[in-house]
C-alpha positions, -999 to +999 in steps of 0.1 A: -750+726-570-741+734-534-777+728-524-776+693-540-745+685-520-762+696-488-793+676-496-772+645-504-751+650-472-783+655-451-799+624-467-769+603-460-767+615-424-804+606-418-799+573-436-769+565-415-787+574-383-815+550-392-789+524-402-770+528-369-803+524-349-810+491-367-774+480-361-779+487-324-808+464-324-788+438-342-762+439-314-733+456-330-700+443-316-681+465-292-649+483-300-628+461-277-639+431-298-623+442-330-596+416-339-559+425-341-524+417-329-519+410-292-506+416-266-507+454-262-477+465-241-476+497-220-461+527-238-455+509-271-489+492-276-486+466-304-458+484-323-435+456-311-446+436-341-425+459-363-393+455-341-364+437-357-359+401-345-391+403-324-421+411-346-433+394-378-433+426-398-409+453-410-415+490-404-406+498-440-430+471-454-462+481-435-482+481-468-474+443-471-480+438-434-516+451-439-522+424-466-512+398-440-534+414-413-564+412-436-558+375-441-553+369-403-580+391-389-605+400-416-619+433-430-613+454-398-582+454-375-574+473-343-538+481-333-523+503-306-493+524-315-475+552-296-487+555-259-512+526-266-535+548-286-559+527-306-559+528-344-584+510-367-575+497-402-603+489-426-601+472-460-637+472-474-647+500-498-681+500-482-665+511-450-644+537-469-676+552-482-692+553-447-661+570-433-657+596-460-694+605-462-695+609-425-664+629-420-681+662-413-676+698-426-640+699-416-625+665-423-598+656-398-566+637-407-540+634-379-514+661-384-477+652-385-468+662-350-431+662-356-436+686-385-457+709-363-430+709-336-402+716-360-420+745-377-431+760-344-395+758-332-384+776-363-410+803-365-386+828-381-390+807-413-424+791-409-455+810-400-476+779-407-474+742-401-485+737-437-520+733-451-519+695-448-513+698-410-540+724-403-574+715-389-608+730-385-618+765-396-581+775-400-576+747-425-608+755-443-599+791-447-565+784-463-578+755-484-605+778-500-578+802-510-553+777-524-575+751-540-589+772-570-553+781-580-545+744-585-577+735-604-579+728-641-577+763-656-541+770-644-530+734-649-542+734-685-526+768-691-492+752-683-496+725-709-471+739-734-443+743-709-449+709-694-449+693-729-415+710-736-401+695-704-414+661-714-397+664-748-365+674-731-368+644-709-371+620-738-339+635-753-322+634-719-328+597-716-313+590-751-283+610-740-276+591-707-281+556-721-250+534-723-236+517-754-262+489-751-290+516-749-296+507-712-303+532-684-293+517-651-311+541-627-344+554-640-354+565-605-328+593-605-339+602-640-375+606-630-364+627-600-348+651-625-379+653-646-401+659-616-378+687-603-380+705-636-417+700-640-426+712-605-402+742-605-417+753-638-453+749-626-447+765-593-421+792-601-419+795-639-382+786-637-361+755-643-332+741-623-312+726-653-316+690-642-322+678-678-295+698-695-264+679-684-255+644-675-241+656-641-269+666-617-266+702-606-256+709-570-291+721-562-306+690-578-283+667-558-291+684-526-328+685-532-329+648-543-310+636-512-331+658-489-364+644-502-352+608-498-341+615-462-373+635-455-397+606-464-375+579-447-376+599-415-414+604-418-419+567-418-399+562-386-413+593-368-449+586-378-450+549-370-420+542-348-414+547-311-420+584-300-385+590-287-384+624-305-413+637-283-392+631-251-356+636-263-356+650-298-318+657-296-313+619-292-336+609-320-317+600-351-349+601-372-358+636-360-323+649-368-326+634-402-360+650-407-348+684-395-317+684-417-339+674-447-363+703-440-334+727-438-319+715-471-352+716-489-359+752-477-323+763-485-325+750-521-360+761-530-361+794-512-337+811-535-358+801-565-389+813-547-373+846-540-363+850-577-399+843-587-411+870-563-388+895-579-398+885-614-435+888-606-431+923-591-411+934-621-437+923-646-458+950-662-489+930-670-490+910-637-503+880-656-503+847-636-484+818-652-476+797-622-487+788-587-466+814-569-478+843-591-514+831-588-512+831-550-496+865-550-522+880-572-550+870-548-535+892-521-551+870-494-519+854-480-488+870-468-455+864-487-442+840-460-473+818-462-471+818-500-434+809-498-441+779-475-471+767-494-451+767-526-422+749-511-444+723-495-462+717-528-430+713-547-414+689-521-444+666-519-450+667-556-414+659-567-412+627-546-447+613-554-447+622-591-412+609-598-420+577-580-453+572-599-435+579-633-409+552-623-437+527-616-454+536-649-421+529-668-417+496-649-452+483-656-454+493-693-419+480-700-427+446-685-460+443-704-452+443-741-488+437-752-501+467-732-472+489-745-480+480-781-517+488-777-508+522-761-484+530-790-512+522-815-534+548-798-505+573-797-498+567-834-534+575-843-533+607-822-500+618-837-506+609-873-513+644-886-485+661-866-458+650-842-468+676-817-489+666-787-518+690-779-542+692-750-571+683-773-552+652-784-544+642-749-580+643-739-588+616-765-562+591-752-584+568-731-560+539-731-532+561-719-553+573-690-563+537-683-527+526-681-519+554-656-549+545-636-539+508-635-505+519-621-523+538-594-541+506-585-512+483-584-484+507-574-500+537-558-475+558-539-502+565-513-513+532-498-541+546-475-558+576-462-566+584-425-596+601-410-608+609-374-646+611-373-666+635-351-691+608-341-691+571-335-695+549-365-703+512-373-677+496-396-678+459-406-703+453-377-681+469-350-687+502-332-658+526-335-658+556-311-655+592-322-619+605-322-604+572-333-579+573-362-592+551-390-569+540-418-586+532-451-560+508-467-569+507-504-535+492-511-549+459-498-584+464-514-568+467-548-553+433-544-585+415-534-603+394-560-637+403-545-632+438-557-610+434-588-609+406-613-574+391-616-562+417-591-524+411-594-524+414-632-517+446-650-549+451-670-556+487-681-587+475-700-606+472-667-609+510-667-622+514-702-659+520-706-665+492-730-648+466-707-655+481-674-672+459-649-687+473-617-659+486-596-668+502-563-661+539-566-644+540-532-621+510-538-592+531-551-585+566-538-549+575-548-556+613-543-579+610-513-614+622-513-636+653-509-623+686-495-592+668-481-584+655-516-548+661-527-544+696-541-520+684-568-544+659-584-551+678-616-514+687-622-501+652-613-524+635-637-518+659-666-480+658-661-479+620-660-501+617-691-479+641-710-446+624-701-459+589-707-474+599-741-441+615-752-419+586-741-439+557-756-446+575-788-408+579-794-394+548-778-399+511-774-390+505-738-379+471-724-374+462-688-340+451-678-349+441-642-341+404-638-367+399-610-401+413-600-399+448-586-403+449-548-415+480-530-410+495-495-430+520-475-409+551-470-440+570-458-451+567-494-446+535-515-413+535-535-393+509-554-369+489-533-344+486-561-334+505-592-355+503-623-335+495-654-347+499-689-335+496-725-345+521-751-349+517-789-362+544-812-395+538-829-398+543-867-416+577-867-410+608-887-400+628-856-362+630-853-354+626-816-319+641-815 
């Protein structure tokens, strides 16, 4: 299998070399000719276009800004952000494929420099900047240790505990509805579910977020910290680099540092408790991420602690937001919801208990979740820095240039998806599926830099969605179409409101 991958990679490299030579003869356009916003101003480049009252775009709506850039400039755009450093944005899946197949042995994505600075300044807590910010051989070494722990075997092993949390979540929603069976703030509810789910998967413990109407103090602190963390990410990553010169005067950097502190303070005590429980076990069996990492004896306890905390923090925000988007899309598309419920009724007809085997057969459920990834992916793009020059959409892009693959835009283009703005899960079913470019949608990234939480995220979302729509009819109570903002990831701008009604099934949802 490894040999096949090497052969394919070698073949592609040779093919690309020949292709590049032909492109040279066809007069590939130079880097400076790539279209994009002008003028580029010293120090800030073209980031002025996101300034309030000056530019045409908003910093927290960059995903929508990219749609407009595609219309203005075409399939490739060049901008200049902090210190006038050039950044290229591409929208064609053919270019995505070229980039991702040509990324080299150690794929490079720009590290979050503010995270690296903060963690190096707090070396008593952090011995690493986190696997997502590591590069080269150091990244590859840590990735090879962590990745197998998060693959299917452990994920499937946690099915029963995750299904129990999903059942608790369905009952929790019935408990918090008002007299009209309406839930005003589903985003907070999905946060609670994600906290419980991730703490169980990572630490084999629960934080009590689904047991009472009032969120626990730890739950409140963690939820607020995660919101602040991703808001600050957006400003620090894309805004003016004030924090590099005067971090004490940067409001966004202070917000980020406080959020990191709060996340560490809340989760660290649960991590320590998990350490103690594992060491006290007689059989040393591995039922969660932390125990699995400990059993390998390849990382020190501090590295394991930080890896676990990072996985939880990133997972809670993205999974809770994705679940909120799933609820919105299915509650606003009654026909889709009914077809999903028919599939669920067939799967549950012999028993009201969901099993892993049943879940594997639910093709329409998986298509619904995949369609949510297409229309409302929390991750709008991926970034790579290539080791060699590359030709994209007829332009030469030098080695070392950050390249953004904006599949948020791609998923809204009719040349790649039929009726792109309509919610149509059928497009992903085998019997209806038309030719969709395999690189057109990459919600978890690609290759060795693919999101480590992919298997768990998909399983958990499938379990929760199946439980909810088997037990309830869910109606949207939002009076207008849901808008989204980019808070480093894509999140709903407003609350998601739903109305519940119990379905006529034999299961008694108390």
